[in-house]
C-alpha positions as CSV (number, residue, x, y, z in Angstrom):
1,M,-40.2,31.7,-9.5
2,S,-37.8,33.7,-11.6
3,L,-35.0,32.3,-13.7
4,D,-32.2,33.7,-11.2
5,Q,-34.6,32.3,-8.3
6,T,-34.4,29.0,-9.9
7,Y,-30.8,29.0,-10.5
8,E,-30.1,29.6,-7.0
9,S,-32.4,27.3,-5.7
10,E,-30.5,24.8,-8.0
11,L,-27.2,26.0,-6.4
12,A,-28.5,25.4,-2.8
13,F,-29.7,22.0,-3.5
14,Q,-26.4,20.9,-5.2
15,A,-24.7,22.3,-2.3
16,D,-26.7,20.1,0.0
17,R,-26.2,17.1,-2.1
18,R,-22.4,17.5,-2.1
19,R,-22.4,18.2,1.8
20,A,-24.3,14.9,2.2
21,A,-21.8,13.1,0.0
22,V,-18.9,14.4,2.2
23,E,-20.7,12.9,5.3
24,F,-21.3,9.8,3.1
25,I,-17.6,9.2,2.6
26,K,-16.6,10.0,6.2
27,I,-19.1,7.4,7.3
28,I,-17.8,4.8,4.6
29,S,-14.1,5.3,5.8
30,D,-15.3,4.9,9.7
31,L,-17.1,1.8,9.0
32,W,-14.2,0.4,6.9
33,Y,-11.3,1.5,9.2
34,D,-12.9,1.2,12.7
35,K,-15.1,-2.0,12.0
36,A,-14.2,-3.5,8.8
37,I,-17.4,-3.0,7.4
38,E,-17.2,-2.3,3.6
39,L,-20.1,-0.5,2.0
40,I,-20.8,-0.9,-1.9
41,L,-23.7,0.3,-4.1
42,F,-25.1,-2.2,-6.4
43,R,-21.5,-3.9,-6.6
44,N,-19.7,-0.5,-7.1
45,Q,-17.0,-0.2,-4.8
46,L,-17.1,3.3,-2.5
47,I,-14.0,3.3,-0.7
48,N,-11.6,5.9,-2.0
49,R,-14.1,7.6,-4.1
50,N,-14.6,11.3,-4.4
51,V,-18.0,13.3,-4.2
52,S,-18.7,13.7,-7.7
53,E,-18.1,9.8,-8.3
54,I,-20.5,9.0,-5.2
55,L,-23.1,11.2,-6.8
56,N,-22.7,9.7,-10.0
57,L,-23.2,6.2,-8.5
58,I,-26.3,7.2,-6.7
59,E,-27.7,8.4,-9.9
60,Y,-27.0,5.1,-11.8
61,A,-28.5,3.4,-8.6
62,S,-31.9,5.2,-8.8
63,E,-31.9,4.6,-12.8
64,F,-31.2,1.1,-12.0
65,V,-33.7,-0.1,-9.5
66,Q,-36.0,2.8,-11.0
67,K,-36.7,3.8,-7.4
68,P,-35.9,7.5,-6.1
69,I,-32.9,6.5,-4.3
70,S,-31.0,9.7,-3.3
71,I,-27.5,10.7,-1.5
72,F,-29.7,11.8,1.5
73,D,-31.3,8.2,1.7
74,A,-27.8,6.6,1.5
75,V,-26.7,8.9,4.5
76,E,-29.7,7.9,6.5
77,I,-28.9,4.0,6.1
78,S,-25.3,4.4,6.5
79,R,-26.0,6.3,9.8
80,A,-28.0,3.6,11.2
81,I,-25.4,0.8,9.9
82,K,-22.9,2.9,12.2
83,E,-25.1,2.5,15.2
84,V,-25.7,-1.2,14.9
85,D,-23.1,-3.7,16.4
86,L,-22.0,-5.8,13.4
87,P,-19.2,-8.2,12.7
88,P,-16.8,-7.4,9.7
89,A,-19.0,-7.3,6.8
90,K,-19.7,-6.1,3.0
91,L,-23.2,-4.4,2.6
92,D,-25.0,-3.1,-0.5
93,I,-26.2,0.1,0.8
94,G,-28.0,0.5,-2.6
95,K,-29.9,-2.8,-1.9
96,L,-30.7,-1.5,1.8
97,T,-32.0,2.0,0.6
98,Y,-34.1,0.0,-2.3
99,E,-35.7,-2.1,0.3
100,F,-36.3,0.5,2.9
101,H,-38.5,2.4,0.2
102,L,-40.5,-0.6,0.0
103,A,-40.9,-1.2,3.7
104,D,-43.5,0.8,6.0
105,D,-42.7,4.4,6.0
106,E,-43.2,4.5,9.8
107,E,-40.6,2.0,10.3
108,N,-37.6,3.2,12.2
109,V,-34.4,3.1,10.2
110,V,-32.3,1.5,12.8
111,N,-34.6,-1.2,13.6
112,F,-35.2,-1.9,9.8
113,V,-31.3,-2.4,9.4
114,K,-31.1,-4.7,12.5
115,D,-33.7,-6.7,11.0
116,K,-32.3,-6.8,7.6
117,L,-28.7,-7.7,9.0
118,K,-29.7,-10.2,11.8
119,G,-28.1,-13.0,9.8
120,A,-24.5,-11.3,10.8
121,D,-25.0,-12.5,14.3
122,K,-24.5,-16.2,13.0
123,T,-21.3,-15.2,11.6
124,N,-18.2,-17.0,12.6
125,G,-14.9,-15.0,13.3
126,I,-12.3,-15.2,10.5
127,E,-8.7,-15.7,10.6
128,P,-6.5,-13.3,8.4
129,K,-4.6,-15.0,5.6
130,D,-1.0,-14.3,4.5
131,V,-1.0,-13.6,0.8
132,V,2.1,-14.3,-1.5
133,L,1.9,-13.0,-5.3
134,Y,4.2,-15.3,-7.3
135,G,4.8,-13.1,-10.2
136,F,4.3,-9.4,-10.5
137,G,2.9,-8.8,-14.3
138,R,-0.3,-7.0,-15.2
139,I,-2.4,-9.3,-13.2
140,G,-0.1,-9.5,-10.3
141,R,0.3,-5.7,-9.9
142,L,-3.3,-5.1,-10.1
143,L,-3.9,-7.8,-7.4
144,A,-1.2,-5.8,-5.3
145,R,-3.2,-2.6,-5.8
146,E,-6.4,-4.0,-4.7
147,L,-5.2,-6.3,-1.6
148,M,-3.5,-3.1,-0.5
149,V,-6.2,-0.5,-1.0
150,R,-8.6,-3.1,0.7
151,T,-6.4,-4.1,3.5
152,G,-8.4,-1.8,6.2
153,K,-7.7,-3.3,9.6
154,G,-6.0,-6.5,8.0
155,K,-8.9,-9.0,8.9
156,Q,-8.8,-10.8,5.9
157,M,-6.3,-11.0,3.3
158,R,-2.8,-9.5,4.1
159,L,-0.2,-9.1,1.1
160,R,3.2,-10.0,2.7
161,A,5.4,-10.8,-0.4
162,I,5.9,-10.8,-4.0
163,V,8.2,-13.5,-5.8
164,T,10.1,-12.4,-8.9
165,R,12.8,-14.1,-10.9
166,G,16.4,-12.7,-11.2
167,E,18.4,-10.6,-8.8
168,I,16.6,-7.8,-7.1
169,T,19.1,-4.7,-7.4
170,E,18.3,-1.1,-6.4
171,T,17.5,-0.3,-10.1
172,I,15.1,-3.4,-10.4
173,L,13.3,-2.6,-6.9
174,E,12.7,0.9,-8.2
175,K,11.4,-0.1,-11.6
176,R,8.9,-2.5,-9.8
177,A,7.7,0.2,-7.5
178,S,7.4,2.6,-10.5
179,L,5.2,0.1,-12.4
180,L,2.9,-0.5,-9.6
181,R,2.7,3.1,-8.7
182,N,2.0,4.3,-12.3
183,D,-0.2,2.4,-15.0
184,S,-1.0,3.5,-18.6
185,V,-4.5,1.9,-18.5
186,H,-5.5,1.9,-14.9
187,G,-3.8,5.2,-13.8
188,N,-2.0,6.1,-10.6
189,F,-2.2,3.9,-7.6
190,P,-4.2,6.0,-5.0
191,G,-1.8,5.3,-2.3
192,T,2.2,5.4,-1.7
193,V,4.7,3.1,-2.9
194,K,8.2,3.3,-1.8
195,A,11.3,1.1,-2.4
196,D,13.3,-0.3,0.6
197,I,16.3,-0.8,-0.7
198,E,18.0,-2.0,2.6
199,N,15.3,-4.8,3.2
200,N,14.5,-5.8,-0.2
201,A,10.8,-4.8,0.0
202,L,8.2,-2.2,-0.9
203,I,6.6,0.0,1.6
204,I,3.1,0.3,0.0
205,N,0.7,2.5,2.1
206,G,3.3,2.2,4.9
207,T,3.2,-1.5,5.0
208,T,6.0,-3.8,4.2
209,V,5.6,-6.4,1.4
210,S,8.9,-8.4,0.9
211,M,10.5,-8.8,-2.6
212,I,11.9,-12.4,-3.0
213,S,13.9,-13.7,-5.7
214,A,13.7,-17.3,-6.8
215,N,13.8,-19.5,-9.7
216,N,12.0,-22.3,-8.5
217,P,8.8,-22.3,-6.2
218,E,10.2,-24.9,-3.8
219,D,13.3,-23.0,-3.0
220,I,11.6,-20.6,-0.9
221,D,11.1,-20.6,3.0
222,Y,8.3,-18.2,3.6
223,T,8.6,-18.6,7.3
224,K,12.0,-16.7,7.2
225,Y,9.8,-13.5,6.4
226,N,7.4,-14.4,9.3
227,I,4.9,-15.9,6.5
228,N,2.8,-18.7,7.4
229,N,0.0,-20.8,6.2
230,A,0.0,-18.4,3.0
231,L,-2.0,-18.4,0.0
232,I,0.2,-18.4,-3.1
233,I,-1.3,-16.5,-6.2
234,D,0.5,-17.6,-9.2
235,N,0.2,-15.0,-11.9
236,T,3.4,-16.1,-13.9
237,G,1.5,-18.5,-16.4
238,A,4.5,-20.8,-16.1
239,Y,3.0,-23.4,-14.0
240,R,-0.4,-24.6,-15.5
241,D,-0.9,-28.2,-14.2
242,K,-1.2,-30.0,-10.9
243,E,2.1,-31.5,-11.1
244,S,4.0,-28.0,-11.5
245,L,1.6,-26.1,-9.4
246,S,2.3,-28.8,-6.4
247,R,6.0,-27.5,-6.5
248,H,4.7,-24.4,-4.4
249,L,3.4,-26.4,-1.7
250,L,6.8,-27.8,-1.0
251,S,7.9,-24.3,0.1
252,K,8.0,-23.6,3.9
253,G,4.9,-21.7,4.8
254,A,2.8,-22.1,1.7
255,D,-0.8,-23.5,2.4
256,K,-2.9,-23.1,-0.7
257,V,-2.2,-22.3,-4.4
258,L,-4.3,-20.4,-6.8
259,L,-3.6,-20.0,-10.2
260,T,-4.6,-16.8,-12.3
261,A,-5.0,-18.9,-15.7
262,P,-6.8,-21.9,-17.0
263,G,-5.4,-24.9,-15.2
264,K,-5.0,-28.7,-16.0
265,G,-6.1,-31.2,-13.5
266,V,-7.1,-28.8,-10.9
267,P,-10.5,-27.2,-10.5
268,N,-11.4,-24.3,-12.7
269,I,-13.6,-21.9,-10.7
270,V,-15.6,-19.2,-11.7
271,H,-16.6,-17.3,-8.6
272,G,-20.2,-17.0,-8.1
273,V,-20.9,-20.2,-10.4
274,N,-19.1,-23.3,-9.1
275,H,-16.9,-22.0,-6.2
276,F,-19.1,-24.2,-3.7
277,D,-18.4,-27.3,-5.5
278,F,-14.9,-27.8,-4.1
279,D,-14.0,-27.7,-0.4
280,P,-10.9,-25.6,0.5
281,D,-10.4,-27.8,3.5
282,K,-10.0,-30.6,1.0
283,V,-8.4,-29.2,-2.2
284,S,-5.2,-27.3,-2.2
285,I,-4.9,-26.1,-5.8
286,F,-7.5,-23.9,-7.6
287,S,-7.4,-22.2,-11.0
288,A,-9.4,-19.0,-11.4
289,A,-9.9,-19.9,-15.1
290,S,-9.7,-17.1,-17.7
291,C,-10.9,-13.6,-18.1
292,T,-13.2,-14.4,-20.9
293,T,-14.6,-17.6,-19.2
294,N,-15.3,-15.6,-16.0
295,A,-17.1,-12.9,-18.3
296,I,-19.4,-15.4,-20.3
297,T,-20.0,-18.0,-17.6
298,P,-22.3,-16.2,-15.4
299,V,-24.4,-14.8,-18.3
300,L,-24.4,-18.3,-19.9
301,K,-25.6,-19.7,-16.3
302,V,-28.5,-17.4,-16.5
303,I,-29.7,-18.2,-19.9
304,E,-29.2,-21.7,-19.5
305,D,-31.1,-21.9,-16.2
306,S,-33.7,-19.6,-17.7
307,F,-34.3,-20.7,-21.2
308,G,-32.0,-23.6,-22.0
309,I,-29.1,-23.6,-24.5
310,V,-29.2,-26.1,-27.5
311,S,-25.9,-24.8,-28.9
312,G,-24.0,-21.5,-29.6
313,H,-21.0,-19.8,-30.9
314,L,-18.7,-17.4,-28.8
315,E,-16.5,-14.8,-30.6
316,T,-14.4,-12.5,-28.3
317,I,-13.4,-9.1,-29.4
318,H,-10.4,-9.2,-27.1
319,A,-7.8,-6.5,-26.3
320,Y,-4.2,-7.1,-27.4
321,T,-2.1,-9.0,-24.7
322,N,1.7,-8.8,-23.8
323,D,2.1,-12.3,-25.7
324,Q,1.7,-10.6,-29.0
325,N,4.3,-8.7,-30.8
326,L,4.5,-4.9,-30.5
327,V,6.0,-4.8,-34.1
328,D,6.1,-7.6,-36.8
329,N,8.4,-10.3,-35.8
330,M,8.6,-14.2,-35.2
331,H,5.9,-15.7,-33.0
332,K,5.3,-19.4,-32.3
333,K,1.8,-19.0,-33.0
334,Y,0.1,-17.9,-36.2
335,R,-0.8,-14.3,-37.0
336,R,0.3,-13.4,-33.4
337,G,3.5,-12.2,-34.7
338,R,2.0,-9.1,-36.5
339,A,1.8,-5.7,-34.7
340,A,-0.7,-5.8,-32.2
341,A,-1.5,-2.1,-32.0
342,L,-2.0,-2.1,-35.7
343,N,-3.9,-5.1,-36.6
344,M,-6.9,-6.9,-35.8
345,V,-5.7,-10.7,-35.2
346,I,-7.7,-13.7,-35.6
347,T,-6.5,-16.5,-32.9
348,E,-8.1,-19.1,-31.0
349,T,-9.8,-19.3,-27.5
350,G,-10.5,-22.1,-25.1
351,A,-13.0,-20.2,-23.3
352,G,-15.8,-22.1,-25.3
353,S,-14.9,-25.6,-24.0
354,A,-13.7,-23.9,-20.7
355,V,-17.3,-23.0,-19.7
356,A,-18.3,-26.7,-19.2
357,K,-15.8,-26.9,-16.3
358,A,-18.1,-24.5,-14.5
359,L,-21.1,-25.6,-16.2
360,P,-21.2,-29.2,-17.2
361,S,-24.5,-29.1,-18.7
362,L,-22.9,-27.1,-21.7
363,E,-20.3,-29.7,-22.6
364,G,-20.0,-29.7,-26.4
365,K,-22.5,-27.2,-27.0
366,L,-20.2,-24.3,-27.6
367,T,-17.8,-23.3,-30.2
368,S,-15.5,-20.2,-29.8
369,N,-13.0,-18.1,-31.6
370,A,-11.2,-14.8,-30.9
371,I,-10.2,-11.6,-32.4
372,R,-7.6,-9.5,-31.1
373,V,-7.8,-5.7,-31.5
374,P,-5.7,-2.7,-31.4
375,V,-6.8,-1.8,-27.8
376,P,-5.0,-2.3,-24.6
377,N,-7.7,-3.2,-22.4
378,G,-11.4,-3.7,-22.5
379,S,-13.1,-6.7,-24.2
380,L,-16.4,-7.9,-25.8
381,A,-18.0,-11.3,-26.0
382,I,-20.5,-12.1,-28.4
383,L,-22.8,-14.8,-27.5
384,N,-24.9,-16.4,-30.6
385,L,-27.2,-18.9,-28.7
386,K,-29.9,-21.4,-29.8
387,L,-32.4,-21.7,-27.0
388,D,-34.7,-24.4,-25.8
389,N,-37.4,-22.0,-24.9
390,S,-38.5,-19.0,-27.1
391,T,-38.3,-15.7,-25.8
392,S,-38.1,-11.9,-26.6
393,K,-35.7,-9.2,-26.2
394,S,-37.7,-7.7,-23.2
395,S,-38.0,-10.7,-21.4
396,L,-34.5,-11.8,-21.9
397,N,-33.3,-8.4,-20.6
398,S,-35.7,-8.7,-17.6
399,V,-34.5,-12.0,-16.4
400,M,-30.6,-10.6,-16.6
401,K,-31.7,-7.4,-14.9
402,K,-33.0,-9.6,-11.9
403,Y,-30.0,-11.5,-11.8
404,A,-27.9,-8.4,-11.9
405,L,-30.0,-6.9,-8.9
406,E,-30.2,-10.1,-6.6
407,G,-29.3,-13.4,-5.9
408,D,-26.0,-15.3,-6.3
409,L,-24.4,-13.5,-9.2
410,V,-24.9,-9.9,-8.3
411,E,-21.1,-9.6,-8.0
412,Q,-20.6,-10.9,-11.2
413,I,-23.2,-9.3,-13.6
414,Q,-23.7,-5.5,-14.2
415,Y,-26.6,-4.5,-16.1
416,S,-25.7,-1.6,-18.7
417,L,-28.6,0.9,-19.4
418,S,-26.4,2.9,-21.8
419,N,-27.2,3.3,-25.3
420,E,-23.3,4.8,-25.7
421,L,-21.4,2.1,-24.0
422,V,-17.8,1.6,-25.4
423,S,-14.7,-0.2,-24.5
424,S,-13.1,2.5,-22.5
425,D,-16.1,2.9,-20.4
426,I,-16.0,-0.4,-19.1
427,V,-12.4,-0.2,-17.8
428,G,-12.1,-0.5,-14.0
429,S,-15.4,-2.3,-13.8
430,S,-15.4,-4.6,-10.6
431,A,-18.0,-6.9,-12.4
432,P,-16.4,-9.6,-14.6
433,A,-19.2,-9.4,-17.1
434,I,-21.2,-6.1,-18.1
435,F,-24.4,-7.1,-19.8
436,D,-25.3,-4.6,-22.6
437,S,-29.0,-4.8,-22.5
438,N,-29.4,-2.3,-25.6
439,A,-27.6,-4.4,-27.9
440,T,-29.6,-7.6,-27.3
441,I,-31.1,-9.3,-30.3
442,V,-33.6,-12.1,-30.2
443,A,-35.0,-13.4,-33.7
444,D,-38.7,-13.0,-34.2
445,E,-39.4,-16.8,-33.5
446,G,-37.5,-16.3,-30.2
447,N,-35.1,-19.3,-30.2
448,N,-32.1,-17.4,-31.2
449,A,-30.5,-14.6,-29.1
450,I,-27.6,-12.8,-29.7
451,I,-26.0,-11.3,-26.4
452,Y,-23.1,-8.7,-25.9
453,V,-21.2,-9.0,-22.9
454,W,-18.4,-6.4,-22.1
455,Y,-15.4,-7.0,-19.9
456,D,-12.1,-5.7,-18.4
457,N,-10.1,-8.2,-19.2
458,E,-7.6,-7.1,-16.3
459,Y,-9.3,-5.3,-13.5
460,G,-12.9,-7.3,-13.8
461,Y,-10.9,-10.6,-13.9
462,S,-8.8,-9.4,-11.0
463,Q,-11.6,-9.0,-8.6
464,Q,-12.9,-12.6,-9.4
465,V,-9.5,-13.8,-8.4
466,I,-9.9,-11.9,-5.3
467,R,-13.3,-13.2,-4.4
468,L,-12.0,-16.7,-4.9
469,A,-8.9,-16.0,-3.0
470,K,-11.2,-14.9,-0.1
471,H,-13.1,-18.0,-0.6
472,I,-10.3,-20.5,-0.6
473,S,-8.7,-18.7,2.5
474,K,-12.1,-18.6,4.4
475,V,-11.8,-15.0,5.1
476,R,-15.4,-14.1,3.3
477,R,-17.2,-11.8,5.4
478,Y,-20.9,-11.4,6.2
479,T,-22.4,-10.0,2.9
480,Y,-25.8,-8.6,2.0
481,Y,-26.5,-7.5,-1.3
């Protein structure tokens, strides 16, 4: 075949792949908006993805499972899912495609999908949950974006209101809309945001979200806004213990409270690790712990369960945050008064001790510290661990890859194959922990391991908050991944 013929053949194949991706995107949208079925690809979100993004994710999936998964396979499986009668669900089409490759080649794809998803028949119906965001800072706005992008048919969580302090003027409302619409780190919101001055509301993707001004949680009557039995997600950082968080429950229309920070006297939850330890029917206030705790705890659980941990030290290389100064100025904490974008700043973190709240077996075994660095988002945790049982780099990585591919922590651990991974690459990652397999170090004797875990301290953490919120609200769909 001549070079011209080869090139023409490549162009034709590329066109076929892109056409298949367009069909795949159409099926993804139909399933989501018609049946409340969300397709993901090895934990990667597929809704609102373009053709190139879809093809890149397919390529990653093929490399990750080391099987020849293609866009054509994904389309075939997605067509079969569309033919099967299923309740609202979240399905990993990468896992289904991978398993179909392992199955009998003669098996009918629809029958295969029916067999794999037969557990969906036992799923109970779910009641949608009203959600109120108390506070509208970095995490609050990311939660608002994700909740509105994922509203679909409104079968799960419905963002109904946002609470802020101070008078809501026309100028303030427009500024709130602008901050939601545009973000310097995470880019533009893939939807519409309009300020409804007359009704003190934001119209997000055509849906009304009331803006409520209040100085105290107990002063609000949510029922006036037709909000009932709501989950209040407090992301202000102002209320961090059981007594102060209980004030939310004095509001009419409030049902549960979720704090987006470590809490005192309330369950601190890392979803995927200990969220089943507390019954939402019996507990009303939860904490989603910190971004760092959510990043390291899933990885530490794998290491503890597989090799045992004698002791260890955690060092976080953390993006600067809003509690630091933009320029040198007074600050109540040491070093944080120096210009955040110009300095590396040693500071403390409670993540080492906080891990024990989710993994009691690690009580007293970990020390920790933090270095804030001049990047606005994207952080790295370095775990230096002394192990009970010796291992090797390849064995440790193989165990981590297994947990990232299947089991209870597939949403929490993303396994990176890249030799070129840097902090900006992990911005927008839905997993709270990105395990850097190529950076793993294991000493020759096998009892000391150094593990590198990247995390998007804003977006990845927000995804964990949403997962926990769904669990608390009992709106978790049937899942297969």
